[in-house]
GUNULUM-605844 format. One line per 4 residues: number of its first residue (from 1); their letters; for each residue x, y, z of N, C-alpha, C. Coordinates in pm, whole numbers, plus 50000, padded with zeros to 5 digits. Example, Ala and Ser with C-alpha at 12.3 -4.5 7.8 and 13.67 -1.06 7.14 Angstrom:
2
1) as) 51319:49431:50780:51230:49550:50780:51320:49670:50780  51285:49775:50708:51367:49894:50714:51290:50003:50787
END
This chain:
192
1) mqef) 50083:49880:49992:50005:50002:50001:50092:50125:50005  50201:50126:50090:50292:50227:50082:50333:50262:49928  50374:50153:49856:50411:50187:49712:50317:50252:49638  50170:50208:49635:50068:50270:49562:50012:50397:49604
5) gphl) 50023:50420:49737:49970:50552:49785:49997:50667:49723  50119:50694:49681:50169:50826:49631:50097:50849:49489  50053:50735:49426:50003:50738:49289:49845:50729:49287  49791:50757:49406:49632:50747:49410:49559:50819:49292
9) ewyd) 49620:50923:49254:49540:51017:49155:49549:50941:49017  49611:50843:48987:49639:50779:48851:49574:50647:48830  49490:50597:48944:49410:50465:48923:49301:50486:49014  49202:50393:48955:49077:50376:49042:49087:50260:49128
13) yiev) 49144:50145:49082:49145:50019:49144:49279:49953:49124  49325:49873:49220:49449:49787:49206:49398:49644:49190  49453:49573:49087:49447:49451:49064:49540:49357:49144  49522:49291:49233:49610:49238:49329:49677:49107:49278
17) lneq) 49603:49025:49220:49652:48896:49160:49628:48888:49018  49662:48797:48945:49640:48786:48800:49627:48629:48775  49507:48589:48730:49477:48457:48677:49528:48331:48774  49486:48355:48882:49495:48231:48966:49380:48140:48930
21) kpps) 49412:48014:48951:49314:47916:48923:49282:47826:49038  49229:47859:49141:49213:47761:49258:49131:47633:49204  49176:47512:49266:49121:47386:49197:48996:47344:49257  48949:47410:49345:48814:47351:49415:48733:47471:49469
25) peah) 48610:47464:49499:48516:47554:49572:48593:47593:49704  48642:47498:49766:48697:47524:49906:48829:47624:49875  48896:47595:49772:49016:47685:49746:48970:47825:49713  48861:47841:49637:48805:47963:49605:48762:48037:49721
29) vkla) 48708:47962:49829:48677:48030:49960:48793:48095:50024  48904:48022:50016:49028:48065:50087:49081:48191:49986  49056:48196:49870:49090:48305:49786:49018:48441:49813  48875:48402:49840:48777:48525:49882:48818:48565:50013
33) qffm) 48853:48472:50116:48891:48531:50245:49028:48593:50237  49114:48576:50141:49237:48644:50116:49195:48787:50075  49103:48805:49975:49049:48929:49930:48989:49002:50038  48908:48948:50120:48844:49004:50235:48952:49083:50332
37) ycmt) 49068:49012:50350:49163:49043:50421:49237:49175:50342  49256:49165:50218:49311:49263:50136:49233:49394:50146  49093:49376:50134:49010:49488:50137:49024:49560:50272  49027:49494:50369:49050:49580:50497:49160:49654:50515
41) iant) 49265:49607:50440:49401:49685:50445:49384:49805:50341  49327:49784:50240:49301:49876:50132:49218:49991:50181  49123:49948:50260:49018:50053:50326:49088:50151:50396  49183:50115:50472:49258:50202:50572:49339:50303:50494
45) wgik) 49370:50267:50363:49446:50353:50274:49367:50436:50160  49234:50406:50171:49153:50472:50087:49173:50416:49934  49215:50298:49917:49239:50239:49807:49128:50136:49768  49090:50123:49631:48990:50022:49597:49060:49918:49526
49) lalf) 49018:49800:49540:49072:49674:49485:48985:49623:49365  49043:49562:49255:48982:49495:49168:49000:49350:49190  48889:49280:49239:48889:49142:49293:48880:49045:49192  48956:48936:49224:48942:48820:49135:49046:48805:49019
53) shsv) 49027:48890:48928:49098:48859:48803:49120:48744:48748  49022:48653:48750:49027:48518:48695:49039:48529:48544  49115:48413:48500:49118:48403:48367:48989:48327:48297  49008:48304:48177:48884:48274:48097:48851:48146:48150
57) gtpe) 48706:48135:48176:48651:48007:48222:48656:47977:48363  48714:48061:48438:48734:48045:48580:48651:48155:48653  48590:48137:48768:48548:47998:48818:48421:47953:48768  48386:47825:48801:48264:47762:48763:48165:47804:48868
61) padw) 48039:47782:48814:47926:47833:48900:47935:47770:49044  47976:47658:49069:47982:47620:49215:48084:47686:49289  48191:47727:49209:48298:47816:49289:48235:47952:49326  48165:48003:49226:48094:48149:49264:48010:48137:49382
65) daia) 47933:48015:49382:47837:47997:49500:47924:47994:49627  48024:47916:49634:48112:47916:49754:48173:48049:49794  48221:48125:49698:48267:48254:49701:48155:48354:49766  48039:48328:49717:47929:48411:49759:47887:48406:49915
69) dtgi) 47905:48276:49947:47883:48240:50088:47962:48303:50193  48083:48356:50140:48180:48413:50230:48133:48557:50273  48042:48609:50202:48008:48770:50233:48097:48857:50153  48186:48815:50054:48264:48902:50004:48200:49001:49906
73) feaa) 48087:48971:49853:48025:49049:49746:47963:49161:49833  47895:49138:49939:47837:49250:50022:47943:49351:50074  48065:49283:50109:48165:49379:50155:48220:49458:50038  48241:49398:49931:48284:49477:49809:48192:49587:49788
77) aqwg) 48054:49559:49786:47971:49676:49746:47971:49770:49857  47976:49731:49974:47972:49832:50084:48094:49917:50080  48215:49857:50039:48341:49942:50056:48376:50003:49906  48297:49970:49805:48327:50031:49671:48432:49958:49600
81) hcis) 48474:49843:49620:48560:49766:49540:48482:49714:49414  48570:49662:49315:48499:49597:49193:48542:49476:49166  48486:49404:49071:48531:49277:49016:48603:49276:48885  48702:49209:48870:48778:49207:48747:48782:49069:48696
85) lhey) 48754:49047:48574:48765:48915:48497:48835:48927:48367  48870:48812:48300:48931:48821:48170:48866:48730:48078  48847:48777:47960:48763:48703:47855:48837:48707:47727  48840:48614:47642:48911:48609:47522:48809:48557:47428
89) nlng) 48807:48596:47298:48707:48553:47207:48762:48424:47151  48692:48309:47165:48741:48188:47128:48708:48159:46976  48652:48258:46908:48638:48232:46766:48535:48115:46728  48435:48096:46812:48343:47993:46805:48395:47855:46863
93) vggc) 48501:47855:46912:48540:47718:46973:48537:47738:47129  48447:47669:47190:48437:47689:47338:48305:47786:47366  48300:47809:47502:48186:47892:47534:48223:47967:47655  48331:48032:47663:48358:48110:47783:48330:48259:47787
97) lyry) 48284:48313:47672:48256:48447:47670:48134:48475:47753  48124:48593:47815:47997:48647:47890:47966:48547:48009  48054:48480:48054:48022:48397:48178:48000:48481:48299  48046:48606:48289:48017:48693:48415:47866:48709:48431
101) rdly) 47786:48696:48318:47643:48710:48340:47583:48621:48436  47624:48498:48441:47589:48396:48549:47616:48452:48682  47736:48506:48724:47768:48567:48856:47673:48690:48878  47643:48767:48784:47571:48886:48813:47417:48862:48815
105) erii) 47370:48788:48727:47222:48758:48720:47173:48657:48820  47271:48561:48864:47220:48464:48963:47257:48490:49108  47373:48584:49131:47402:48613:49265:47409:48760:49296  47473:48837:49208:47507:48990:49260:47373:49066:49238
109) lprr) 47309:49064:49118:47186:49143:49097:47065:49102:49213  47033:48978:49212:46927:48938:49310:46962:48978:49465  47079:49003:49484:47105:49063:49620:47117:49216:49623  47085:49265:49489:47067:49410:49485:47205:49480:49529
113) lnip) 47312:49433:49486:47444:49485:49532:47496:49562:49404  47556:49673:49430:47627:49753:49328:47758:49727:49310  47817:49652:49234:47944:49616:49224:47993:49625:49072  48066:49720:49027:48119:49731:48893:48207:49625:48852
117) lyit) 48189:49579:48720:48276:49484:48666:48369:49547:48564  48492:49497:48567:48582:49538:48456:48627:49408:48414  48631:49404:48265:48697:49298:48192:48843:49357:48174  48940:49310:48259:49086:49366:48262:49158:49309:48147
121) eynv) 49119:49191:48081:49193:49151:47960:49083:49096:47870  49095:49156:47750:48998:49113:47627:49078:49100:47511  49074:49010:47421:49107:49020:47290:49067:48871:47221  49128:48850:47097:49108:48737:47025:49207:48635:47070
125) dvad) 49203:48500:47035:49288:48406:47077:49419:48446:47030  49534:48410:47105:49665:48454:47058:49712:48406:46925  49643:48282:46881:49673:48238:46750:49626:48325:46637  49525:48420:46668:49482:48518:46574:49539:48667:46591
129) agna) 49640:48662:46683:49698:48804:46725:49745:48880:46610  49778:48813:46482:49818:48896:46376:49724:48932:46283  49606:48884:46309:49492:48918:46220:49406:49053:46252  49448:49153:46194:49393:49288:46228:49242:49300:46193
133) dlmf) 49208:49243:46090:49062:49243:46057:48974:49162:46159  49023:49053:46199:48949:48961:46282:48963:49032:46419  49061:49077:46461:49075:49145:46594:48989:49269:46602  48986:49347:46494:48909:49486:46516:48754:49446:46506
137) anwt) 48717:49340:46433:48570:49301:46434:48541:49249:46557  48610:49171:46645:48595:49105:46764:48594:49228:46855  48676:49322:46861:48665:49423:46970:48542:49493:46944  48486:49550:46839:48383:49618:46820:48250:49526:46854
141) aydd) 48246:49398:46816:48138:49324:46862:48138:49291:46998  48240:49270:47073:48239:49255:47207:48186:49376:47290  48249:49492:47240:48208:49629:47308:48050:49647:47286  48007:49608:47170:47862:49613:47136:47774:49522:47232
145) evsr) 47824:49407:47265:47763:49311:47343:47764:49346:47492  47889:49381:47522:47895:49408:47679:47824:49536:47730  47814:49628:47621:47727:49748:47648:47582:49711:47691  47530:49599:47672:47395:49565:47711:47387:49549:47862
149) dpyv) 47511:49519:47928:47498:49497:48074:47544:49621:48145  47449:49683:48219:47482:49819:48279:47595:49797:48393  47627:49707:48444:47720:49672:48544:47870:49661:48482  47896:49632:48370:48016:49635:48302:48062:49791:48291
153) agvh) 48167:49821:48365:48224:49955:48383:48321:49973:48270  48403:49872:48234:48497:49916:48123:48568:49767:48082  48631:49781:47967:48693:49666:47917:48839:49711:47861  48927:49639:47909:49066:49663:47866:49131:49571:47768
157) iyst) 49184:49613:47651:49235:49522:47552:49354:49482:47584  49377:49344:47590:49513:49279:47606:49597:49288:47485  49728:49323:47482:49797:49396:47584:49859:49527:47526  49817:49629:47595:49863:49756:47547:49979:49804:47632
161) gevp) 50019:49728:47723:50131:49782:47825:50260:49744:47764  50370:49755:47866:50495:49716:47816:50530:49564:47841  50448:49481:47860:50470:49348:47846:50473:49303:47721  50586:49251:47673:50590:49175:47530:50486:49080:47520
165) sdyr) 50427:49090:47384:50314:49004:47351:50304:49003:47203  50252:48892:47152:50223:48892:47014:50114:48980:46964  50031:49022:47057:49927:49116:47042:49978:49264:46995  50074:49307:47042:50114:49443:47035:50121:49509:46904
169) ptiy) 50188:49439:46806:50201:49507:46675:50068:49535:46609  49979:49435:46617:49824:49453:46553:49766:49545:46644  49773:49552:46763:49689:49639:46842:49737:49792:46808  49876:49809:46801:49898:49947:46779:49889:49994:46638
173) glwe) 49878:49889:46533:49820:49925:46408:49697:49966:46394  49605:49917:46510:49462:49944:46485:49430:50057:46574  49518:50125:46652:49487:50213:46752:49411:50338:46696  49443:50377:46575:49376:50507:46526:49219:50467:46480
177) qyra) 49225:50347:46435:49079:50302:46382:49003:50272:46502  49049:50229:46599:48973:50185:46715:48951:50316:46804  49040:50415:46802:49004:50530:46868:48887:50607:46801  48878:50599:46658:48769:50660:46582:48636:50591:46622
181) yais) 48648:50455:46635:48512:50389:46679:48481:50421:46819  48568:50424:46904:48534:50464:47055:48472:50599:47062  48516:50701:46983:48469:50819:46977:48319:50829:46923  48299:50733:46819:48180:50731:46751:48072:50680:46838
185) vrdr) 48112:50605:46936:47994:50534:47035:48004:50585:47182  48092:50693:47195:48105:50743:47344:47980:50783:47396  47882:50823:47332:47754:50863:47398:47662:50776:47421  47687:50648:47373:47598:50532:47388:47589:50488:47527
189) pnas) 47480:50491:47578:47465:50450:47722:47463:50297:47740  47518:50238:47847:47494:50084:47862:47356:50069:47903  47302:49961:47877:47166:49917:47914:47144:49950:48050  47022:49979:48087:46982:49996:48231:46885:49914:48274
END
């Protein structure tokens, strides 16, 4: 917290972990308890956390049920923390996109909790990282779809940072086109 404290003006949430994959509902409970502890520390510093940061397909519904039983979602809503998840377009193979809807429609919304969701990693499969047309079509289609969900607060394209990745050359080549797209839809409200 001391390291992040001087930089509070530059971020809204801190993502504590990245793509952990607990092997069972019991292990997910331990992870939720870890995040509860982290939230109590973050609250004393006035810092908000992005909870979970699970990779594609994690966790399963039974894991979310076990997590929910810990009271973490009520605490996150009370203290203003968010949930972060990762999704990648599987180009028709698999079914991991929009799995966050199960969490929100089955657990969070029925409890009338206000917890923003950030998709902190989204892109096409790494095998398609060099296909600019496919990548741009997926970005815009995904943006259009997630805008239907009022609790989705934002989506971050993977990877625009300094981490070397196969995605970066294509992403940077699409930057101006995507910026123009984003400007064209900036006044579109999410569903309510």
